[in-house]
HTML snippet that shows the backbone in 3Dmol.js (N, CA, C, O; Angstrom):
<script src="https://3Dmol.org/build/3Dmol-min.js"></script>
<div id="view" style="width:600px;height:400px;position:relative"></div>
<script>
const pdb = `
ATOM      1  N   MET A   1       0.824  -1.199   0.000  1.00  0.00           N
ATOM      2  CA  MET A   1       0.000   0.000   0.000  1.00  0.00           C
ATOM      3  C   MET A   1       0.864   1.258   0.000  1.00  0.00           C
ATOM      4  O   MET A   1       0.571   2.205  -0.729  1.00  0.00           O
ATOM      5  N   GLU A   2       1.909   1.279   0.795  1.00  0.00           N
ATOM      6  CA  GLU A   2       2.794   2.450   0.852  1.00  0.00           C
ATOM      7  C   GLU A   2       3.419   2.728  -0.511  1.00  0.00           C
ATOM      8  O   GLU A   2       3.566   3.883  -0.911  1.00  0.00           O
ATOM      9  N   LYS A   3       3.786   1.660  -1.222  1.00  0.00           N
ATOM     10  CA  LYS A   3       4.382   1.813  -2.545  1.00  0.00           C
ATOM     11  C   LYS A   3       3.405   2.485  -3.509  1.00  0.00           C
ATOM     12  O   LYS A   3       3.807   3.292  -4.347  1.00  0.00           O
ATOM     13  N   ASP A   4       2.124   2.149  -3.387  1.00  0.00           N
ATOM     14  CA  ASP A   4       1.104   2.764  -4.232  1.00  0.00           C
ATOM     15  C   ASP A   4       1.017   4.261  -3.989  1.00  0.00           C
ATOM     16  O   ASP A   4       0.876   5.042  -4.930  1.00  0.00           O
ATOM     17  N   LYS A   5       1.103   4.661  -2.727  1.00  0.00           N
ATOM     18  CA  LYS A   5       1.049   6.086  -2.386  1.00  0.00           C
ATOM     19  C   LYS A   5       2.259   6.826  -2.946  1.00  0.00           C
ATOM     20  O   LYS A   5       2.137   7.943  -3.450  1.00  0.00           O
ATOM     21  N   VAL A   6       3.413   6.202  -2.856  1.00  0.00           N
ATOM     22  CA  VAL A   6       4.636   6.821  -3.386  1.00  0.00           C
ATOM     23  C   VAL A   6       4.526   6.969  -4.897  1.00  0.00           C
ATOM     24  O   VAL A   6       4.865   8.018  -5.445  1.00  0.00           O
ATOM     25  N   ASN A   7       4.059   5.937  -5.566  1.00  0.00           N
ATOM     26  CA  ASN A   7       3.887   6.016  -7.019  1.00  0.00           C
ATOM     27  C   ASN A   7       2.869   7.086  -7.393  1.00  0.00           C
ATOM     28  O   ASN A   7       3.044   7.787  -8.389  1.00  0.00           O
ATOM     29  N   LYS A   8       1.811   7.215  -6.604  1.00  0.00           N
ATOM     30  CA  LYS A   8       0.770   8.212  -6.875  1.00  0.00           C
ATOM     31  C   LYS A   8       1.338   9.629  -6.751  1.00  0.00           C
ATOM     32  O   LYS A   8       1.123  10.451  -7.641  1.00  0.00           O
ATOM     33  N   ILE A   9       2.051   9.926  -5.676  1.00  0.00           N
ATOM     34  CA  ILE A   9       2.587  11.285  -5.511  1.00  0.00           C
ATOM     35  C   ILE A   9       3.641  11.573  -6.564  1.00  0.00           C
ATOM     36  O   ILE A   9       3.743  12.703  -7.042  1.00  0.00           O
ATOM     37  N   ARG A  10       4.431  10.563  -6.937  1.00  0.00           N
ATOM     38  CA  ARG A  10       5.432  10.743  -7.989  1.00  0.00           C
ATOM     39  C   ARG A  10       4.746  11.130  -9.304  1.00  0.00           C
ATOM     40  O   ARG A  10       5.186  12.047  -9.997  1.00  0.00           O
ATOM     41  N   GLY A  11       3.677  10.428  -9.634  1.00  0.00           N
ATOM     42  CA  GLY A  11       2.937  10.723 -10.856  1.00  0.00           C
ATOM     43  C   GLY A  11       2.255  12.074 -10.814  1.00  0.00           C
ATOM     44  O   GLY A  11       2.274  12.815 -11.796  1.00  0.00           O
ATOM     45  N   GLU A  12       1.652  12.397  -9.681  1.00  0.00           N
ATOM     46  CA  GLU A  12       0.961  13.682  -9.540  1.00  0.00           C
ATOM     47  C   GLU A  12       1.954  14.849  -9.579  1.00  0.00           C
ATOM     48  O   GLU A  12       1.663  15.904 -10.143  1.00  0.00           O
ATOM     49  N   PHE A  13       3.116  14.648  -8.979  1.00  0.00           N
ATOM     50  CA  PHE A  13       4.153  15.684  -9.021  1.00  0.00           C
ATOM     51  C   PHE A  13       4.558  15.934 -10.469  1.00  0.00           C
ATOM     52  O   PHE A  13       4.655  17.082 -10.904  1.00  0.00           O
ATOM     53  N   GLY A  14       4.791  14.865 -11.206  1.00  0.00           N
ATOM     54  CA  GLY A  14       5.169  14.999 -12.610  1.00  0.00           C
ATOM     55  C   GLY A  14       4.109  15.703 -13.439  1.00  0.00           C
ATOM     56  O   GLY A  14       4.423  16.553 -14.273  1.00  0.00           O
ATOM     57  N   MET A  15       2.850  15.345 -13.206  1.00  0.00           N
ATOM     58  CA  MET A  15       1.766  15.995 -13.953  1.00  0.00           C
ATOM     59  C   MET A  15       1.660  17.476 -13.599  1.00  0.00           C
ATOM     60  O   MET A  15       1.382  18.307 -14.463  1.00  0.00           O
ATOM     61  N   ALA A  16       1.883  17.802 -12.328  1.00  0.00           N
ATOM     62  CA  ALA A  16       1.843  19.202 -11.910  1.00  0.00           C
ATOM     63  C   ALA A  16       2.970  19.987 -12.580  1.00  0.00           C
ATOM     64  O   ALA A  16       2.762  21.106 -13.048  1.00  0.00           O
ATOM     65  N   VAL A  17       4.154  19.399 -12.621  1.00  0.00           N
ATOM     66  CA  VAL A  17       5.287  20.074 -13.279  1.00  0.00           C
ATOM     67  C   VAL A  17       4.961  20.319 -14.746  1.00  0.00           C
ATOM     68  O   VAL A  17       5.158  21.425 -15.251  1.00  0.00           O
ATOM     69  N   ARG A  18       4.465  19.298 -15.429  1.00  0.00           N
ATOM     70  CA  ARG A  18       4.132  19.433 -16.855  1.00  0.00           C
ATOM     71  C   ARG A  18       3.076  20.508 -17.069  1.00  0.00           C
ATOM     72  O   ARG A  18       3.220  21.356 -17.950  1.00  0.00           O
ATOM     73  N   LYS A  19       2.020  20.477 -16.270  1.00  0.00           N
ATOM     74  CA  LYS A  19       0.928  21.457 -16.398  1.00  0.00           C
ATOM     75  C   LYS A  19       1.454  22.891 -16.219  1.00  0.00           C
ATOM     76  O   LYS A  19       1.151  23.783 -17.011  1.00  0.00           O
ATOM     77  N   LEU A  20       2.238  23.082 -15.170  1.00  0.00           N
ATOM     78  CA  LEU A  20       2.753  24.423 -14.889  1.00  0.00           C
ATOM     79  C   LEU A  20       3.788  24.860 -15.928  1.00  0.00           C
ATOM     80  O   LEU A  20       3.868  26.041 -16.264  1.00  0.00           O
ATOM     81  N   ARG A  21       4.571  23.919 -16.430  1.00  0.00           N
ATOM     82  CA  ARG A  21       5.538  24.239 -17.489  1.00  0.00           C
ATOM     83  C   ARG A  21       4.804  24.680 -18.749  1.00  0.00           C
ATOM     84  O   ARG A  21       5.196  25.651 -19.396  1.00  0.00           O
ATOM     85  N   HIS A  22       3.744  23.964 -19.091  1.00  0.00           N
ATOM     86  CA  HIS A  22       2.946  24.332 -20.273  1.00  0.00           C
ATOM     87  C   HIS A  22       2.308  25.703 -20.095  1.00  0.00           C
ATOM     88  O   HIS A  22       2.208  26.484 -21.042  1.00  0.00           O
ATOM     89  N   LYS A  23       1.876  25.986 -18.866  1.00  0.00           N
ATOM     90  CA  LYS A  23       1.284  27.295 -18.564  1.00  0.00           C
ATOM     91  C   LYS A  23       2.265  28.430 -18.883  1.00  0.00           C
ATOM     92  O   LYS A  23       1.866  29.515 -19.307  1.00  0.00           O
ATOM     93  N   LEU A  24       3.551  28.156 -18.671  1.00  0.00           N
ATOM     94  CA  LEU A  24       4.594  29.149 -18.969  1.00  0.00           C
ATOM     95  C   LEU A  24       5.048  29.069 -20.428  1.00  0.00           C
ATOM     96  O   LEU A  24       5.920  29.824 -20.857  1.00  0.00           O
ATOM     97  N   ASP A  25       4.447  28.148 -21.184  1.00  0.00           N
ATOM     98  CA  ASP A  25       4.764  27.959 -22.601  1.00  0.00           C
ATOM     99  C   ASP A  25       6.253  27.668 -22.815  1.00  0.00           C
ATOM    100  O   ASP A  25       6.899  28.244 -23.691  1.00  0.00           O
ATOM    101  N   LEU A  26       6.774  26.760 -21.990  1.00  0.00           N
ATOM    102  CA  LEU A  26       8.181  26.381 -22.080  1.00  0.00           C
ATOM    103  C   LEU A  26       8.308  24.956 -22.608  1.00  0.00           C
ATOM    104  O   LEU A  26       7.561  24.064 -22.207  1.00  0.00           O
ATOM    105  N   SER A  27       9.253  24.759 -23.501  1.00  0.00           N
ATOM    106  CA  SER A  27       9.578  23.397 -23.930  1.00  0.00           C
ATOM    107  C   SER A  27      10.324  22.716 -22.787  1.00  0.00           C
ATOM    108  O   SER A  27      10.801  23.378 -21.866  1.00  0.00           O
ATOM    109  N   GLN A  28      10.422  21.395 -22.854  1.00  0.00           N
ATOM    110  CA  GLN A  28      11.201  20.687 -21.833  1.00  0.00           C
ATOM    111  C   GLN A  28      12.643  21.165 -21.838  1.00  0.00           C
ATOM    112  O   GLN A  28      13.258  21.309 -20.782  1.00  0.00           O
ATOM    113  N   GLU A  29      13.178  21.410 -23.018  1.00  0.00           N
ATOM    114  CA  GLU A  29      14.573  21.856 -23.110  1.00  0.00           C
ATOM    115  C   GLU A  29      14.764  23.225 -22.468  1.00  0.00           C
ATOM    116  O   GLU A  29      15.703  23.420 -21.696  1.00  0.00           O
ATOM    117  N   ASP A  30      13.884  24.171 -22.778  1.00  0.00           N
ATOM    118  CA  ASP A  30      13.993  25.508 -22.182  1.00  0.00           C
ATOM    119  C   ASP A  30      13.801  25.451 -20.669  1.00  0.00           C
ATOM    120  O   ASP A  30      14.491  26.133 -19.912  1.00  0.00           O
ATOM    121  N   PHE A  31      12.848  24.622 -20.248  1.00  0.00           N
ATOM    122  CA  PHE A  31      12.596  24.477 -18.822  1.00  0.00           C
ATOM    123  C   PHE A  31      13.797  23.859 -18.116  1.00  0.00           C
ATOM    124  O   PHE A  31      14.193  24.306 -17.039  1.00  0.00           O
ATOM    125  N   ALA A  32      14.370  22.834 -18.725  1.00  0.00           N
ATOM    126  CA  ALA A  32      15.552  22.180 -18.144  1.00  0.00           C
ATOM    127  C   ALA A  32      16.697  23.172 -17.999  1.00  0.00           C
ATOM    128  O   ALA A  32      17.403  23.167 -16.991  1.00  0.00           O
ATOM    129  N   ASP A  33      16.883  24.023 -19.003  1.00  0.00           N
ATOM    130  CA  ASP A  33      17.921  25.057 -18.909  1.00  0.00           C
ATOM    131  C   ASP A  33      17.644  25.995 -17.737  1.00  0.00           C
ATOM    132  O   ASP A  33      18.552  26.341 -16.982  1.00  0.00           O
ATOM    133  N   ARG A  34      16.396  26.398 -17.591  1.00  0.00           N
ATOM    134  CA  ARG A  34      16.009  27.288 -16.488  1.00  0.00           C
ATOM    135  C   ARG A  34      16.279  26.649 -15.125  1.00  0.00           C
ATOM    136  O   ARG A  34      16.749  27.304 -14.195  1.00  0.00           O
ATOM    137  N   ALA A  35      15.969  25.354 -15.032  1.00  0.00           N
ATOM    138  CA  ALA A  35      16.108  24.642 -13.762  1.00  0.00           C
ATOM    139  C   ALA A  35      17.519  24.110 -13.552  1.00  0.00           C
ATOM    140  O   ALA A  35      17.849  23.625 -12.470  1.00  0.00           O
ATOM    141  N   ASN A  36      18.346  24.199 -14.583  1.00  0.00           N
ATOM    142  CA  ASN A  36      19.717  23.693 -14.532  1.00  0.00           C
ATOM    143  C   ASN A  36      19.751  22.188 -14.259  1.00  0.00           C
ATOM    144  O   ASN A  36      20.532  21.702 -13.440  1.00  0.00           O
ATOM    145  N   ILE A  37      18.874  21.462 -14.976  1.00  0.00           N
ATOM    146  CA  ILE A  37      18.868  20.005 -14.936  1.00  0.00           C
ATOM    147  C   ILE A  37      18.773  19.488 -16.362  1.00  0.00           C
ATOM    148  O   ILE A  37      18.449  20.249 -17.274  1.00  0.00           O
ATOM    149  N   HIS A  38      19.047  18.219 -16.566  1.00  0.00           N
ATOM    150  CA  HIS A  38      19.054  17.649 -17.916  1.00  0.00           C
ATOM    151  C   HIS A  38      17.628  17.464 -18.431  1.00  0.00           C
ATOM    152  O   HIS A  38      16.726  17.131 -17.662  1.00  0.00           O
ATOM    153  N   ARG A  39      17.425  17.677 -19.718  1.00  0.00           N
ATOM    154  CA  ARG A  39      16.101  17.575 -20.321  1.00  0.00           C
ATOM    155  C   ARG A  39      15.492  16.186 -20.131  1.00  0.00           C
ATOM    156  O   ARG A  39      14.293  16.064 -19.880  1.00  0.00           O
ATOM    157  N   THR A  40      16.303  15.150 -20.249  1.00  0.00           N
ATOM    158  CA  THR A  40      15.753  13.800 -20.086  1.00  0.00           C
ATOM    159  C   THR A  40      15.298  13.559 -18.647  1.00  0.00           C
ATOM    160  O   THR A  40      14.394  12.760 -18.401  1.00  0.00           O
ATOM    161  N   TYR A  41      15.924  14.249 -17.705  1.00  0.00           N
ATOM    162  CA  TYR A  41      15.502  14.135 -16.308  1.00  0.00           C
ATOM    163  C   TYR A  41      14.143  14.799 -16.125  1.00  0.00           C
ATOM    164  O   TYR A  41      13.287  14.286 -15.404  1.00  0.00           O
ATOM    165  N   VAL A  42      13.945  15.946 -16.782  1.00  0.00           N
ATOM    166  CA  VAL A  42      12.641  16.610 -16.753  1.00  0.00           C
ATOM    167  C   VAL A  42      11.575  15.659 -17.286  1.00  0.00           C
ATOM    168  O   VAL A  42      10.511  15.511 -16.685  1.00  0.00           O
ATOM    169  N   SER A  43      11.861  15.024 -18.399  1.00  0.00           N
ATOM    170  CA  SER A  43      10.925  14.073 -18.989  1.00  0.00           C
ATOM    171  C   SER A  43      10.607  12.944 -18.017  1.00  0.00           C
ATOM    172  O   SER A  43       9.440  12.591 -17.841  1.00  0.00           O
ATOM    173  N   SER A  44      11.616  12.380 -17.392  1.00  0.00           N
ATOM    174  CA  SER A  44      11.413  11.283 -16.439  1.00  0.00           C
ATOM    175  C   SER A  44      10.583  11.721 -15.239  1.00  0.00           C
ATOM    176  O   SER A  44       9.755  10.956 -14.744  1.00  0.00           O
ATOM    177  N   ILE A  45      10.797  12.939 -14.771  1.00  0.00           N
ATOM    178  CA  ILE A  45      10.013  13.476 -13.651  1.00  0.00           C
ATOM    179  C   ILE A  45       8.562  13.653 -14.080  1.00  0.00           C
ATOM    180  O   ILE A  45       7.648  13.238 -13.368  1.00  0.00           O
ATOM    181  N   GLU A  46       8.349  14.263 -15.231  1.00  0.00           N
ATOM    182  CA  GLU A  46       6.985  14.504 -15.703  1.00  0.00           C
ATOM    183  C   GLU A  46       6.218  13.210 -15.953  1.00  0.00           C
ATOM    184  O   GLU A  46       4.997  13.172 -15.803  1.00  0.00           O
ATOM    185  N   LEU A  47       6.914  12.172 -16.325  1.00  0.00           N
ATOM    186  CA  LEU A  47       6.283  10.879 -16.563  1.00  0.00           C
ATOM    187  C   LEU A  47       6.141  10.046 -15.284  1.00  0.00           C
ATOM    188  O   LEU A  47       5.579   8.951 -15.313  1.00  0.00           O
ATOM    189  N   GLY A  48       6.652  10.567 -14.164  1.00  0.00           N
ATOM    190  CA  GLY A  48       6.552   9.865 -12.893  1.00  0.00           C
ATOM    191  C   GLY A  48       7.467   8.665 -12.791  1.00  0.00           C
ATOM    192  O   GLY A  48       7.214   7.753 -12.004  1.00  0.00           O
ATOM    193  N   LYS A  49       8.529   8.657 -13.578  1.00  0.00           N
ATOM    194  CA  LYS A  49       9.457   7.518 -13.580  1.00  0.00           C
ATOM    195  C   LYS A  49      10.508   7.589 -12.482  1.00  0.00           C
ATOM    196  O   LYS A  49      11.066   6.565 -12.088  1.00  0.00           O
ATOM    197  N   VAL A  50      10.778   8.788 -11.988  1.00  0.00           N
ATOM    198  CA  VAL A  50      11.823   8.962 -10.973  1.00  0.00           C
ATOM    199  C   VAL A  50      11.312   9.833  -9.833  1.00  0.00           C
ATOM    200  O   VAL A  50      10.399  10.642 -10.005  1.00  0.00           O
ATOM    201  N   ASP A  51      11.915   9.651  -8.680  1.00  0.00           N
ATOM    202  CA  ASP A  51      11.646  10.535  -7.550  1.00  0.00           C
ATOM    203  C   ASP A  51      12.564  11.743  -7.670  1.00  0.00           C
ATOM    204  O   ASP A  51      13.773  11.604  -7.858  1.00  0.00           O
ATOM    205  N   ALA A  52      11.985  12.910  -7.561  1.00  0.00           N
ATOM    206  CA  ALA A  52      12.791  14.128  -7.542  1.00  0.00           C
ATOM    207  C   ALA A  52      13.173  14.391  -6.089  1.00  0.00           C
ATOM    208  O   ALA A  52      12.305  14.495  -5.222  1.00  0.00           O
ATOM    209  N   GLY A  53      14.457  14.495  -5.830  1.00  0.00           N
ATOM    210  CA  GLY A  53      14.900  14.835  -4.485  1.00  0.00           C
ATOM    211  C   GLY A  53      14.525  16.268  -4.147  1.00  0.00           C
ATOM    212  O   GLY A  53      14.090  17.029  -5.012  1.00  0.00           O
ATOM    213  N   LEU A  54      14.694  16.621  -2.907  1.00  0.00           N
ATOM    214  CA  LEU A  54      14.315  17.939  -2.429  1.00  0.00           C
ATOM    215  C   LEU A  54      15.038  19.058  -3.186  1.00  0.00           C
ATOM    216  O   LEU A  54      14.432  20.074  -3.524  1.00  0.00           O
ATOM    217  N   GLY A  55      16.321  18.868  -3.447  1.00  0.00           N
ATOM    218  CA  GLY A  55      17.087  19.890  -4.167  1.00  0.00           C
ATOM    219  C   GLY A  55      16.579  20.086  -5.584  1.00  0.00           C
ATOM    220  O   GLY A  55      16.462  21.217  -6.054  1.00  0.00           O
ATOM    221  N   ILE A  56      16.277  18.986  -6.268  1.00  0.00           N
ATOM    222  CA  ILE A  56      15.761  19.071  -7.627  1.00  0.00           C
ATOM    223  C   ILE A  56      14.361  19.681  -7.616  1.00  0.00           C
ATOM    224  O   ILE A  56      14.039  20.515  -8.463  1.00  0.00           O
ATOM    225  N   ALA A  57      13.533  19.270  -6.664  1.00  0.00           N
ATOM    226  CA  ALA A  57      12.186  19.834  -6.553  1.00  0.00           C
ATOM    227  C   ALA A  57      12.257  21.338  -6.340  1.00  0.00           C
ATOM    228  O   ALA A  57      11.451  22.086  -6.893  1.00  0.00           O
ATOM    229  N   TYR A  58      13.215  21.782  -5.543  1.00  0.00           N
ATOM    230  CA  TYR A  58      13.400  23.217  -5.308  1.00  0.00           C
ATOM    231  C   TYR A  58      13.790  23.928  -6.599  1.00  0.00           C
ATOM    232  O   TYR A  58      13.262  24.998  -6.901  1.00  0.00           O
ATOM    233  N   LYS A  59      14.715  23.340  -7.364  1.00  0.00           N
ATOM    234  CA  LYS A  59      15.122  23.928  -8.644  1.00  0.00           C
ATOM    235  C   LYS A  59      13.944  24.018  -9.607  1.00  0.00           C
ATOM    236  O   LYS A  59      13.779  25.011 -10.316  1.00  0.00           O
ATOM    237  N   ILE A  60      13.128  22.965  -9.622  1.00  0.00           N
ATOM    238  CA  ILE A  60      11.957  22.939 -10.504  1.00  0.00           C
ATOM    239  C   ILE A  60      10.977  24.040 -10.103  1.00  0.00           C
ATOM    240  O   ILE A  60      10.493  24.784 -10.956  1.00  0.00           O
ATOM    241  N   ALA A  61      10.687  24.141  -8.815  1.00  0.00           N
ATOM    242  CA  ALA A  61       9.774  25.183  -8.340  1.00  0.00           C
ATOM    243  C   ALA A  61      10.299  26.572  -8.691  1.00  0.00           C
ATOM    244  O   ALA A  61       9.538  27.432  -9.134  1.00  0.00           O
ATOM    245  N   ALA A  62      11.581  26.789  -8.497  1.00  0.00           N
ATOM    246  CA  ALA A  62      12.173  28.098  -8.822  1.00  0.00           C
ATOM    247  C   ALA A  62      12.052  28.391 -10.314  1.00  0.00           C
ATOM    248  O   ALA A  62      11.772  29.526 -10.700  1.00  0.00           O
ATOM    249  N   ALA A  63      12.257  27.387 -11.149  1.00  0.00           N
ATOM    250  CA  ALA A  63      12.140  27.567 -12.593  1.00  0.00           C
ATOM    251  C   ALA A  63      10.692  27.856 -12.998  1.00  0.00           C
ATOM    252  O   ALA A  63      10.443  28.454 -14.045  1.00  0.00           O
ATOM    253  N   LEU A  64       9.748  27.431 -12.168  1.00  0.00           N
ATOM    254  CA  LEU A  64       8.329  27.704 -12.406  1.00  0.00           C
ATOM    255  C   LEU A  64       7.874  28.995 -11.724  1.00  0.00           C
ATOM    256  O   LEU A  64       6.698  29.353 -11.779  1.00  0.00           O
ATOM    257  N   ASN A  65       8.809  29.686 -11.086  1.00  0.00           N
ATOM    258  CA  ASN A  65       8.526  30.924 -10.356  1.00  0.00           C
ATOM    259  C   ASN A  65       7.524  30.697  -9.219  1.00  0.00           C
ATOM    260  O   ASN A  65       6.639  31.518  -8.978  1.00  0.00           O
ATOM    261  N   LEU A  66       7.683  29.578  -8.536  1.00  0.00           N
ATOM    262  CA  LEU A  66       6.798  29.209  -7.428  1.00  0.00           C
ATOM    263  C   LEU A  66       7.605  28.836  -6.200  1.00  0.00           C
ATOM    264  O   LEU A  66       8.736  28.365  -6.319  1.00  0.00           O
ATOM    265  N   PRO A  67       7.036  29.043  -5.018  1.00  0.00           N
ATOM    266  CA  PRO A  67       7.660  28.448  -3.848  1.00  0.00           C
ATOM    267  C   PRO A  67       7.463  26.929  -3.920  1.00  0.00           C
ATOM    268  O   PRO A  67       6.473  26.459  -4.480  1.00  0.00           O
ATOM    269  N   LEU A  68       8.376  26.187  -3.373  1.00  0.00           N
ATOM    270  CA  LEU A  68       8.289  24.735  -3.391  1.00  0.00           C
ATOM    271  C   LEU A  68       6.985  24.246  -2.764  1.00  0.00           C
ATOM    272  O   LEU A  68       6.396  23.271  -3.232  1.00  0.00           O
ATOM    273  N   SER A  69       6.540  24.913  -1.723  1.00  0.00           N
ATOM    274  CA  SER A  69       5.305  24.499  -1.044  1.00  0.00           C
ATOM    275  C   SER A  69       4.102  24.551  -1.989  1.00  0.00           C
ATOM    276  O   SER A  69       3.230  23.686  -1.910  1.00  0.00           O
ATOM    277  N   LYS A  70       4.036  25.537  -2.873  1.00  0.00           N
ATOM    278  CA  LYS A  70       2.917  25.631  -3.823  1.00  0.00           C
ATOM    279  C   LYS A  70       2.974  24.509  -4.850  1.00  0.00           C
ATOM    280  O   LYS A  70       1.942  23.961  -5.238  1.00  0.00           O
ATOM    281  N   LEU A  71       4.173  24.173  -5.285  1.00  0.00           N
ATOM    282  CA  LEU A  71       4.317  23.076  -6.238  1.00  0.00           C
ATOM    283  C   LEU A  71       3.869  21.757  -5.600  1.00  0.00           C
ATOM    284  O   LEU A  71       3.188  20.955  -6.239  1.00  0.00           O
ATOM    285  N   ILE A  72       4.244  21.543  -4.372  1.00  0.00           N
ATOM    286  CA  ILE A  72       3.834  20.320  -3.685  1.00  0.00           C
ATOM    287  C   ILE A  72       2.315  20.309  -3.454  1.00  0.00           C
ATOM    288  O   ILE A  72       1.673  19.270  -3.609  1.00  0.00           O
ATOM    289  N   LYS A  73       1.753  21.440  -3.090  1.00  0.00           N
ATOM    290  CA  LYS A  73       0.296  21.515  -2.917  1.00  0.00           C
ATOM    291  C   LYS A  73      -0.425  21.188  -4.214  1.00  0.00           C
ATOM    292  O   LYS A  73      -1.457  20.517  -4.205  1.00  0.00           O
ATOM    293  N   GLU A  74       0.113  21.658  -5.318  1.00  0.00           N
ATOM    294  CA  GLU A  74      -0.470  21.360  -6.627  1.00  0.00           C
ATOM    295  C   GLU A  74      -0.434  19.855  -6.891  1.00  0.00           C
ATOM    296  O   GLU A  74      -1.398  19.283  -7.399  1.00  0.00           O
ATOM    297  N   ALA A  75       0.669  19.234  -6.548  1.00  0.00           N
ATOM    298  CA  ALA A  75       0.804  17.790  -6.741  1.00  0.00           C
ATOM    299  C   ALA A  75      -0.134  17.004  -5.841  1.00  0.00           C
ATOM    300  O   ALA A  75      -0.607  15.934  -6.224  1.00  0.00           O
ATOM    301  N   GLU A  76      -0.409  17.521  -4.653  1.00  0.00           N
ATOM    302  CA  GLU A  76      -1.248  16.817  -3.681  1.00  0.00           C
ATOM    303  C   GLU A  76      -2.743  16.963  -3.942  1.00  0.00           C
ATOM    304  O   GLU A  76      -3.541  16.278  -3.302  1.00  0.00           O
ATOM    305  N   LYS A  77      -3.136  17.824  -4.850  1.00  0.00           N
ATOM    306  CA  LYS A  77      -4.562  18.088  -5.083  1.00  0.00           C
ATOM    307  C   LYS A  77      -5.366  16.831  -5.412  1.00  0.00           C
ATOM    308  O   LYS A  77      -6.513  16.709  -4.982  1.00  0.00           O
ATOM    309  N   ASN A  78      -4.792  15.906  -6.159  1.00  0.00           N
ATOM    310  CA  ASN A  78      -5.532  14.731  -6.597  1.00  0.00           C
ATOM    311  C   ASN A  78      -5.224  13.468  -5.803  1.00  0.00           C
ATOM    312  O   ASN A  78      -5.502  12.354  -6.247  1.00  0.00           O
ATOM    313  N   ILE A  79      -4.648  13.660  -4.631  1.00  0.00           N
ATOM    314  CA  ILE A  79      -4.310  12.490  -3.791  1.00  0.00           C
ATOM    315  C   ILE A  79      -5.325  12.368  -2.664  1.00  0.00           C
ATOM    316  O   ILE A  79      -5.230  11.456  -1.842  1.00  0.00           O
TER     317      ILE A  79
END
`;
const viewer = $3Dmol.createViewer("view");
viewer.addModel(pdb, "pdb");
viewer.setStyle({}, {cartoon: {color: "spectrum"}});
viewer.zoomTo();
viewer.render();
</script>
């Protein structure tokens, strides 16, 4: 059961990142440059394939011009 919850938040986090990135009209490549992470990592996060550590989540939130807490709240909306 715990694994299901982890997979759910991972997926919801990725969907929130994608939604907010699209809102800013940024390609994955442009967004990755802004966040100073690799484009394929952005893709993996958006697809819910990897866990984003706290440091990466912070970089992503900053690239979205959001506090990290708002990004996490967005991800938690559907849980």
